[in-house]
Backbone as CSV, one residue per row, in Angstrom:
resi,resn,N_x,N_y,N_z,CA_x,CA_y,CA_z,C_x,C_y,C_z
1,UNK,0.909,-1.159,-0.240,0.054,0.048,0.322,0.809,1.162,-0.132
2,UNK,0.410,2.145,-0.496,1.071,3.711,-0.615,1.094,3.975,0.851
3,UNK,2.184,4.970,1.369,2.119,5.664,2.611,1.178,6.910,2.145
4,UNK,1.222,7.187,3.458,0.484,8.967,3.320,1.414,9.634,2.296
5,UNK,2.582,9.872,2.474,3.675,10.328,1.878,3.838,10.240,0.534
6,UNK,3.486,8.854,0.135,3.646,8.448,-1.009,2.407,9.338,-1.835
7,UNK,1.181,9.351,-1.285,-0.248,9.525,-1.954,0.012,10.928,-2.033
8,UNK,0.458,11.829,-1.037,0.517,13.213,-1.255,1.273,13.631,-2.415
9,UNK,2.836,12.895,-2.290,3.626,13.337,-3.260,3.115,12.789,-4.822
10,UNK,2.286,12.070,-4.923,1.737,11.509,-6.381,0.510,12.499,-6.952
11,UNK,0.024,12.689,-6.025,-1.125,14.001,-6.004,-0.838,15.187,-6.388
12,UNK,0.410,15.749,-5.555,0.714,16.967,-5.669,1.483,16.757,-7.085
13,UNK,2.386,15.816,-7.099,2.858,16.095,-8.688,1.833,15.919,-10.198
14,UNK,1.002,15.368,-9.675,0.056,14.864,-10.942,-0.749,16.422,-10.859
15,UNK,-1.454,17.198,-9.843,-2.062,18.257,-10.280,-1.322,19.550,-10.600
16,UNK,-0.160,19.565,-10.004,0.777,20.481,-10.472,1.388,20.370,-11.838
17,UNK,1.408,19.203,-12.502,1.575,18.989,-14.129,0.398,18.944,-14.690
18,UNK,-0.598,18.732,-14.518,-2.011,18.713,-14.944,-2.518,20.371,-15.056
19,UNK,-2.258,20.993,-14.077,-2.819,22.365,-14.026,-4.148,22.704,-14.574
20,UNK,-5.028,21.778,-14.153,-6.352,22.106,-14.785,-7.391,21.159,-13.909
21,UNK,-8.630,21.654,-13.696,-9.271,21.026,-12.875,-10.178,19.895,-13.759
22,UNK,-10.551,18.622,-13.084,-11.095,17.674,-13.821,-12.356,17.961,-13.628
23,UNK,-13.609,18.284,-14.641,-14.696,18.544,-14.168,-15.606,18.017,-15.637
24,UNK,-17.023,18.270,-15.667,-17.560,17.563,-17.030,-18.285,18.821,-17.259
25,UNK,-18.777,19.101,-18.322,-19.270,19.974,-18.961,-20.458,20.967,-18.267
26,UNK,-20.870,20.369,-17.367,-21.650,21.350,-16.356,-20.716,21.936,-15.344
27,UNK,-19.301,21.485,-15.044,-18.523,22.149,-13.994,-18.469,21.673,-12.535
28,UNK,-19.248,20.319,-12.642,-19.175,19.624,-11.300,-17.916,18.620,-11.747
29,UNK,-17.089,18.711,-10.482,-16.068,17.777,-10.558,-16.166,16.446,-10.732
30,UNK,-15.134,15.722,-11.390,-15.118,14.293,-11.959,-13.830,13.848,-11.271
31,UNK,-13.992,12.338,-11.143,-12.394,11.859,-10.953,-11.978,11.858,-12.326
32,UNK,-12.559,11.716,-13.665,-11.924,11.573,-14.954,-13.206,12.523,-15.714
33,UNK,-12.627,13.389,-16.382,-12.850,14.244,-17.134,-12.915,13.767,-18.944
34,UNK,-13.968,14.605,-19.554,-14.221,13.971,-20.852,-12.783,14.537,-21.660
35,UNK,-12.234,15.903,-20.990,-11.113,16.198,-21.477,-9.990,15.148,-21.336
36,UNK,-10.217,14.566,-20.499,-8.838,13.573,-19.892,-8.400,13.875,-18.558
37,UNK,-8.890,14.739,-17.945,-7.992,15.204,-16.856,-8.526,14.608,-15.434
38,UNK,-7.651,14.055,-14.583,-7.845,13.604,-13.210,-8.224,14.574,-12.326
39,UNK,-9.035,14.009,-10.976,-8.927,15.298,-10.087,-7.901,14.173,-8.831
40,UNK,-7.742,14.964,-7.962,-6.929,14.136,-6.863,-7.045,12.622,-6.726
41,UNK,-8.322,12.776,-6.329,-8.554,10.990,-5.985,-8.546,10.388,-7.633
42,UNK,-8.932,10.779,-8.563,-8.873,9.938,-9.970,-7.573,9.765,-10.043
43,UNK,-6.576,10.769,-9.758,-5.158,10.262,-10.230,-4.758,9.043,-9.542
44,UNK,-5.378,8.684,-8.439,-4.665,7.525,-7.728,-5.527,6.345,-8.264
45,UNK,-6.556,6.355,-8.759,-7.442,5.141,-9.519,-6.787,4.419,-10.447
46,UNK,-6.195,3.396,-10.562,-5.693,2.794,-11.806,-6.623,2.654,-12.890
47,UNK,-5.792,2.912,-13.985,-6.823,2.750,-15.411,-7.726,1.481,-15.351
48,UNK,-6.985,0.622,-15.113,-7.719,-0.820,-15.078,-8.821,-1.207,-13.933
49,UNK,-9.090,-0.055,-13.311,-9.708,-0.151,-11.906,-11.126,0.765,-12.136
50,UNK,-10.443,1.730,-12.947,-11.617,2.963,-13.435,-12.942,2.235,-14.112
51,UNK,-13.904,3.048,-13.463,-15.324,2.784,-14.212,-15.922,3.968,-13.918
52,UNK,-17.099,4.495,-14.909,-18.045,5.474,-14.677,-18.810,5.376,-13.286
53,UNK,-18.849,4.174,-12.851,-20.083,4.143,-11.924,-19.197,4.325,-10.532
54,UNK,-18.021,5.131,-10.857,-17.253,5.506,-9.621,-17.810,6.932,-9.490
55,UNK,-18.168,7.594,-10.333,-18.483,9.033,-10.317,-19.632,9.490,-9.546
56,UNK,-19.601,10.710,-8.773,-20.757,11.061,-8.520,-20.874,10.987,-6.870
57,UNK,-20.041,10.351,-6.176,-19.757,10.405,-4.905,-18.349,10.896,-4.494
58,UNK,-18.296,11.905,-3.607,-17.068,12.694,-3.320,-16.393,11.739,-2.098
59,UNK,-15.101,11.696,-2.347,-14.519,11.104,-1.110,-14.794,11.155,0.434
60,UNK,-15.354,12.509,0.330,-15.761,13.121,2.024,-16.725,12.310,2.341
61,UNK,-17.324,11.963,1.437,-18.830,11.010,1.687,-18.121,9.383,2.522
62,UNK,-17.102,9.219,2.103,-16.731,7.868,2.879,-16.056,8.229,3.880
63,UNK,-16.050,9.315,4.549,-15.296,9.224,5.898,-15.790,8.373,7.107
64,UNK,-17.085,8.213,6.745,-18.153,7.658,7.857,-18.373,5.985,7.156
65,UNK,-18.255,5.928,6.091,-18.763,5.022,4.926,-17.835,3.749,5.526
66,UNK,-18.560,2.453,5.723,-17.594,1.285,5.798,-17.148,0.686,4.680
67,UNK,-17.776,1.120,3.514,-17.490,0.293,2.268,-18.003,1.097,1.116
68,UNK,-17.764,0.942,0.042,-17.992,1.300,-0.950,-17.182,1.145,-2.304
69,UNK,-17.939,1.595,-3.862,-17.068,1.036,-4.885,-15.766,2.294,-5.007
70,UNK,-15.856,3.064,-4.645,-14.714,4.088,-4.513,-13.648,3.589,-3.639
71,UNK,-14.001,3.132,-2.331,-12.957,2.659,-1.294,-12.216,1.597,-2.274
72,UNK,-13.157,0.525,-2.862,-12.742,-0.768,-3.162,-11.901,-0.127,-4.507
73,UNK,-12.352,0.464,-5.159,-11.182,0.819,-6.406,-9.958,1.593,-5.879
74,UNK,-9.976,2.340,-4.909,-8.807,2.845,-4.127,-7.923,1.601,-3.680
75,UNK,-8.368,1.012,-2.929,-7.788,-0.412,-2.458,-6.897,-1.150,-3.181
76,UNK,-7.824,-1.379,-4.750,-7.130,-2.052,-5.722,-6.018,-1.495,-6.179
77,UNK,-5.900,-0.018,-6.223,-4.996,1.155,-6.451,-3.597,1.262,-5.872
78,UNK,-3.952,0.073,-4.739,-2.773,0.217,-3.526,-2.909,1.563,-2.329
79,UNK,-4.083,2.122,-2.288,-4.528,3.322,-1.653,-5.451,2.894,-0.666
80,UNK,-4.998,2.423,0.681,-5.968,2.087,1.890,-6.919,3.030,2.221
81,UNK,-7.722,3.398,1.715,-8.650,4.483,2.212,-9.732,4.160,3.216
82,UNK,-9.604,2.481,3.520,-10.432,2.255,4.538,-9.417,2.851,6.121
83,UNK,-8.221,3.354,5.875,-7.194,3.686,6.996,-8.123,5.140,7.296
84,UNK,-8.717,5.551,8.537,-9.236,7.014,8.821,-8.089,8.130,8.459
85,UNK,-6.594,7.970,8.618,-5.901,8.953,8.266,-5.658,8.964,6.952
86,UNK,-5.816,7.833,6.086,-5.678,7.927,4.412,-6.902,8.564,4.134
87,UNK,-8.179,8.390,4.771,-9.241,8.993,4.189,-9.068,10.460,4.483
88,UNK,-8.772,11.427,5.807,-8.754,12.251,5.906,-7.799,13.118,5.205
89,UNK,-6.758,12.792,4.713,-5.355,13.053,3.689,-6.226,13.338,2.342
90,UNK,-7.110,12.141,1.852,-7.615,11.999,0.797,-8.391,13.252,0.258
91,UNK,-9.378,13.628,1.460,-10.264,14.566,1.737,-9.828,15.983,1.399
92,UNK,-8.332,16.090,2.358,-7.790,17.369,2.300,-7.291,17.671,0.807
93,UNK,-6.971,16.659,0.055,-6.504,16.818,-1.432,-7.571,17.185,-2.038
94,UNK,-8.505,16.304,-2.225,-9.778,16.536,-3.216,-10.437,18.338,-2.676
95,UNK,-10.308,18.576,-1.545,-10.936,19.793,-1.617,-9.703,21.142,-1.932
96,UNK,-8.643,20.765,-2.127,-7.473,21.980,-3.019,-7.999,21.583,-4.319
97,UNK,-8.204,20.682,-5.035,-8.838,20.405,-6.463,-9.966,21.032,-6.735
98,UNK,-10.760,20.764,-5.853,-12.676,20.943,-5.842,-12.488,22.907,-5.854
99,UNK,-11.848,23.352,-4.272,-12.266,24.320,-4.031,-11.310,25.576,-4.244
100,UNK,-10.441,25.062,-4.652,-9.238,26.143,-4.818,-9.069,26.584,-6.304
101,UNK,-8.659,27.716,-6.648,-8.021,28.014,-8.162,-7.048,27.370,-8.459
102,UNK,-6.692,27.112,-9.571,-5.300,26.296,-10.323,-4.269,26.992,-9.727
103,UNK,-4.288,28.307,-9.579,-3.197,29.319,-9.189,-2.677,29.121,-7.553
104,UNK,-3.996,28.692,-7.024,-3.579,28.347,-5.159,-3.053,27.090,-5.160
105,UNK,-3.114,26.343,-6.054,-2.701,24.616,-5.876,-1.396,24.827,-5.474
106,UNK,-0.025,24.942,-5.854,1.437,25.096,-5.201,1.668,25.401,-3.696
107,UNK,0.932,26.875,-3.653,0.735,27.283,-1.940,-0.048,26.158,-1.295
108,UNK,-0.642,25.838,-1.612,-1.523,25.012,-0.616,-1.417,23.642,-0.667
109,UNK,-0.752,23.290,-1.471,-0.354,21.463,-1.492,1.155,21.832,-0.539
110,UNK,1.596,22.946,-0.615,3.240,23.205,0.135,2.705,23.315,1.362
111,UNK,1.636,24.008,1.752,1.355,24.061,3.060,0.629,22.806,3.609
112,UNK,-0.042,21.932,2.788,-0.502,20.543,3.405,0.676,19.396,3.798
113,UNK,1.684,19.890,2.570,2.720,19.054,2.844,3.562,19.062,4.312
114,UNK,3.740,20.398,4.365,4.311,21.055,5.747,3.484,20.616,7.020
115,UNK,2.490,20.801,7.005,1.529,20.380,8.048,1.841,18.773,8.199
116,UNK,1.763,18.062,7.416,1.593,16.428,7.359,3.252,16.000,7.521
117,UNK,4.077,17.062,7.681,5.685,16.769,7.865,5.929,15.937,6.506
118,UNK,5.338,16.129,5.357,5.613,15.567,3.973,7.229,16.338,3.450
119,UNK,7.260,17.498,3.397,8.260,18.066,3.323,9.042,18.627,4.059
């Protein structure tokens, strides 16, 4: 399984390279967009595990859920989203993608990394 630091580094590198929000034509965030973008969580889901049925429920829903398609897909992608510490990190990463402008991402990701002692 990926460590929290591995998760942070992978998502931060992905978002900073992509420099675009993953959203549908209505502006709703998506794991995978029609343009080929991936959100913070979508970047962790392996291509062979991804399916359209994973869309529509944000990772924060799973903070108190015991199981679900997205948790299983992440686990199959070496991300133990059943671990409360991992799910909290995933929620923080997703909030940066969903709620902040792309221009804010470098600063917010660096701040998150420092807060968690990843950098």
